[in-house]
C-alpha positions in Angstrom: 31.1 4.7 -3.4 30.8 4.9 0.7 29.2 8.8 2.1 29.6 11.0 4.6 26.9 12.0 6.2 27.5 15.4 4.8 27.9 13.6 0.9 24.3 12.5 0.4 23.9 11.0 -2.3 21.7 13.9 -4.6 17.9 12.7 -4.5 16.4 11.6 -8.3 12.7 12.9 -8.2 13.2 13.5 -12.0 10.9 10.8 -12.8 10.1 11.0 -16.7 13.5 10.8 -17.0 14.1 8.0 -15.0 10.8 5.8 -15.9 10.0 7.2 -19.9 9.5 4.1 -22.1 10.8 1.7 -19.0 8.7 -1.1 -18.6 7.0 -1.3 -15.6 5.2 -4.5 -14.3 2.9 -3.8 -11.1 1.1 -6.6 -9.6 -1.7 -6.1 -8.0 -2.3 -3.7 -10.7 -5.4 -3.1 -11.1 -6.6 -2.4 -7.2 -6.4 0.8 -5.6 -2.8 1.4 -4.8 -1.6 -0.2 -7.9 -3.8 1.7 -10.1 -3.0 5.1 -8.9 0.7 4.0 -9.8 -0.6 3.0 -12.8 -2.0 6.2 -14.3 0.7 8.3 -12.5 3.0 6.1 -14.8 1.3 6.3 -17.7 1.7 10.4 -17.7 5.3 10.4 -17.4 5.6 8.2 -20.2 6.2 4.7 -19.0 5.5 1.2 -21.1 2.7 -0.4 -18.4 1.9 -3.3 -17.7 -1.0 -4.8 -15.1 -1.3 -8.0 -13.5 -4.3 -9.0 -11.0 -6.8 -11.9 -10.3 -9.9 -9.7 -10.5 -10.6 -12.0 -7.7 -14.0 -10.5 -6.6 -13.4 -9.4 -3.1 -10.2 -8.2 -3.6 -9.5 -4.8 -4.7 -9.3 -5.5 -8.9 -11.2 -3.2 -10.7 -10.9 -2.6 -14.0 -12.9 0.5 -13.9 -9.5 1.8 -12.3 -7.9 2.1 -14.9 -10.6 4.1 -16.8 -9.1 7.2 -19.4 -5.3 4.9 -19.7 -7.1 2.2 -20.7 -5.1 1.7 -24.0 -1.9 3.0 -22.9 -1.6 0.2 -20.2 -1.1 -3.6 -20.6 -3.2 -5.6 -18.7 -2.3 -9.5 -17.8 -5.3 -11.4 -15.7 -3.7 -13.6 -14.0 -2.9 -14.8 -10.4 0.4 -14.3 -8.4 0.1 -17.6 -7.0 0.9 -19.3 -10.3 4.8 -18.7 -10.5 4.8 -19.7 -14.6 2.7 -16.7 -15.5 5.0 -14.7 -13.3 8.0 -16.4 -14.4 6.7 -15.0 -18.0 5.2 -11.5 -17.3 9.1 -10.6 -15.2 10.8 -10.9 -18.5 12.3 -7.7 -20.2 10.6 -5.3 -17.1 12.9 -2.6 -16.2 11.0 -2.5 -12.6 8.9 -4.7 -11.1 6.1 -2.6 -7.9 4.9 -5.9 -5.6 2.0 -4.6 -4.7 -0.7 -7.6 -4.7 -1.1 -9.2 -1.5 -4.4 -10.0 0.9 -4.7 -7.1 2.9 -7.8 -8.2 5.5 -6.4 -8.9 8.9 -9.8 -11.1 9.8 -9.2 -12.9 6.7 -6.5 -14.0 7.7 -7.3 -15.9 10.8 -10.3 -16.9 9.6 -8.4 -18.6 6.5 -4.7 -18.9 6.8 -3.7 -20.4 3.8 -4.8 -18.0 1.9 -2.7 -15.3 3.2 -0.1 -18.0 3.1 -0.3 -19.1 -0.3 -0.6 -14.8 -1.2 1.9 -12.5 1.4 4.6 -15.6 1.5 4.7 -18.5 -1.2 3.4 -16.0 -4.1 6.6 -13.6 -3.1 8.9 -16.6 -2.9 7.3 -17.5 -6.7 8.2 -13.8 -8.0 11.3 -13.1 -6.4 12.7 -16.7 -7.5 11.2 -15.4 -11.1 13.7 -12.2 -10.8 16.3 -14.7 -10.4 16.1 -16.5 -12.8 14.5 -14.9 -15.3 15.7 -10.9 -14.5 18.1 -10.3 -12.2 18.5 -6.8 -13.9 14.5 -5.7 -12.4 14.6 -2.9 -9.5 11.8 -4.2 -6.8 9.6 -2.0 -5.2 7.7 -4.2 -2.1 4.8 -2.7 -0.6 5.3 -3.9 2.9 2.9 -2.4 6.0 2.5 -1.1 9.4 0.8 -4.1 11.2 4.1 -5.7 10.7 5.2 -4.0 13.6 2.1 -5.3 16.1 1.0 -3.1 19.3 3.1 -0.3 19.4 6.4 -0.5 22.5 6.4 3.2 22.3 4.9 6.3 19.8 6.0 7.3 17.6 7.5 4.0 15.4 10.3 4.3 13.6 12.1 0.8 11.4 13.7 0.2 14.6 10.8 -0.3 16.6 10.5 -4.7 17.5 8.2 -6.3 14.9 5.6 -8.7 16.9 2.5 -8.8 14.4 -0.5 -9.1 16.0 -2.0 -11.4 13.2 -1.0 -13.8 10.4 -1.6 -11.5 7.9 1.4 -9.4 9.7 3.3 -12.2 10.2 3.0 -13.4 6.3 3.8 -9.5 5.3 6.8 -9.9 7.6 8.1 -12.6 5.9 7.2 -11.8 2.6 9.1 -8.0 3.3 12.3 -10.4 4.7 12.8 -12.3 1.3 12.8 -9.4 -0.4 15.9 -8.2 1.8 17.5 -11.8 1.5 16.9 -11.7 -1.9 19.0 -8.6 -2.2 21.6 -9.4 0.3 22.7 -13.2 -1.1 21.1 -12.6 -5.2 21.9 -8.4 -5.8 18.1 -8.7 -6.3 17.8 -4.9 -6.0 15.1 -4.7 -3.9 13.6 -1.6 -1.7 10.9 -2.9 0.8 7.9 0.6 1.8 5.9 -0.2 5.2 3.0 1.6 4.2 0.3 3.0 7.1 -3.2 3.9 6.4 -4.3 4.5 2.4 -7.0 5.9 1.7 -7.9 7.6 -1.7 -10.2 7.7 -5.0 -9.7 3.8 -6.0 -9.8 2.2 -3.0 -12.6 -1.0 -2.5 -15.2 0.0 -1.2 -17.8 -3.2 -1.2 -17.2 -4.5 2.4 -15.3 -3.3 5.5 -12.7 -5.8 5.9 -9.8 -4.7 3.7 -9.5 -1.6 6.0 -12.2 0.7 8.1 -11.5 4.5 6.6 -13.0 3.2 3.2 -15.8 1.9 4.9 -16.6 5.0 6.8 -16.6 7.4 3.7 -19.3 5.1 2.1 -21.1 5.3 5.2 -21.3 8.7 5.7 -22.1 9.7 1.8 -24.6 6.7 2.6 -26.1 9.0 5.4 -25.2 5.6 7.1 -24.3 5.2 10.8 -21.1 4.6 11.0 -19.3 2.1 14.4 -16.5 3.3 16.1 -14.8 0.2 18.1 -14.3 1.2 21.4 -14.1 5.1 23.0 -12.4 6.4 19.7 -9.3 7.4 21.4 -7.3 5.3 19.4 -4.6 7.5 17.9 -3.9 6.9 13.4 -2.1 8.7 11.1 -2.5 8.4 7.2 -1.0 8.6 3.4 -3.6 10.1 0.7 -3.1 7.9 -1.7 -1.2 10.3 -4.5 1.1 10.8 -1.6 2.0 7.3 -1.4 3.0 7.1 -5.2 5.3 9.4 -5.1 7.4 7.7 -2.0 7.1 4.4 -4.5 8.6 6.4 -7.3 11.4 7.7 -5.2 12.4 4.1 -4.1 12.2 3.2 -7.0 14.5 5.7 -8.9 16.9 5.7 -6.2 19.9 3.8 -6.4 20.4 4.5 -2.6 17.2 2.6 -1.4 18.3 -0.2 -2.6 18.0 -3.1 0.4 16.1 -0.8 2.4 13.0 -0.1 4.7 11.7 2.5 4.8 8.2 4.0 6.9 5.4 6.0 5.6 3.5 8.4 7.8 1.6 11.2 8.5 2.0 14.6 9.9 -1.6 14.7 11.0 -2.3 12.3 14.4 -5.9 11.5 15.0 -7.4 9.9 17.0 -10.8 7.6 15.7 -13.8 10.0 16.5 -11.8 12.5 15.7 -11.2 11.0 12.2 -15.1 10.5 11.8 -15.8 13.8 12.9 -14.4 15.5 10.4 -15.4 12.4 7.3 -18.8 12.9 8.6 -18.6 17.2 8.0 -16.7 16.8 4.5 -19.4 14.3 3.2 -22.1 16.6 4.9 -24.0 13.5 6.4 -24.1 10.4 8.3 -23.3 10.2 12.1 -21.5 7.7 14.2 -21.6 5.7 17.7 -19.5 4.1 19.8 -19.9 0.5 20.1 -18.0 -2.6 22.2 -15.4 -3.9 20.6 -16.6 -7.7 19.0 -14.0 -10.1 20.2 -12.0 -11.2 17.0 -11.5 -7.6 16.2 -10.5 -7.5 20.1 -7.9 -9.7 19.9 -6.1 -8.3 17.4 -6.5 -5.1 17.6 -3.4 -2.8 17.8 -4.5 0.4 19.8 -2.5 3.8 18.7 -0.4 3.9 16.1 1.6 6.6 14.5 4.9 6.6 12.7 8.4 7.4 12.8 8.7 8.1 8.7 12.1 10.9 9.4 14.7 8.1 7.6 12.5 8.1 4.4 12.5 12.3 4.5 16.3 12.6 5.4 17.4 9.6 3.0 15.1 10.4 -0.1 12.8 13.1 0.8 9.8 12.0 0.8 7.4 14.3 2.6 3.5 14.3 3.8 2.1 17.2 2.0 -1.7 15.8 1.2 -4.3 17.1 4.6 -5.6 15.1 6.0 -9.4 17.4 4.9 -7.2 18.2 1.5 -7.3 13.8 0.7 -10.9 13.4 2.5 -12.3 16.0 -0.2 -11.0 14.7 -2.5 -11.5 11.0 -2.2 -15.4 11.6 -1.2 -16.0 13.7 -4.7 -14.9 11.0 -6.3 -17.0 8.5 -5.2 -19.8 10.5 -5.3 -19.4 10.8 -9.2 -18.3 7.0 -9.7 -20.2 5.4 -6.7 -21.6 2.7 -9.6 -18.2 1.6 -9.9 -17.4 0.8 -6.5 -20.4 0.2 -4.5 -20.8 -3.2 -5.6 
């Protein structure tokens, strides 16, 4: 049915009616975003299966499902195992495809692993859907890294894609495979390009999968944070609960099928301002401005913040959790549970 701009489809946001008793598969389900999504879906009455490889230096952590262990099914499997994925997608109503290698530095040092996880595995997942469950509804987690160094700000979905690292290139390919399988095979896919996401249940063992979690850990420990460059680089941030909301909206609304949406924030801050706020909320630590290491300088994108008006206008998603509120919740969580995340 064609709709005019003044006759938009009604946004579906009664998630309990959508997901109750429905079968939901989450790849990367023991990781940061996947586990937070799992908690929300369990609360909505969904029948949730989590797939995760639990590779030690990635983000999977069994503690992330504490409190819902007996309400979810966990399958320890790697998305690179296509035979496992072919079995797991069968009978599922929804697939939140969140598994991925997210370290930009790792993608440059070991491009073949990044290729296997972020590119080849995505074809295997989509082929499994095509042959074994073509009616499944799929939401794929893409990334702002696909845009590369911005040509203008804020960055909207029409901005050219010119990634600065292997990870970004493979994420572009993964996203386009999802859109292609929608166009050619009628697999009902939507992709979300995520910005800097933070919150409870994030990987804190090392600093190779995002700087904000590492900054938070150092502040909690009362240590010094090193900011590369002059600290004026601008960023936007999303608290993980807001990202979960966007994932659910994308899955619940057929009007989102075949589309790509940016997520973004209303608070655009410099890295120096962010660090100062983290230190204030944590009540400890310090920071120092240091020169960029050469391997990071070559792939740095400078300032970045997104225009998320498309998902706001079409699906009603909004930036809800302020940076101060989100950081407060996050730091409280890790003060209580740090033993399960530091090592």
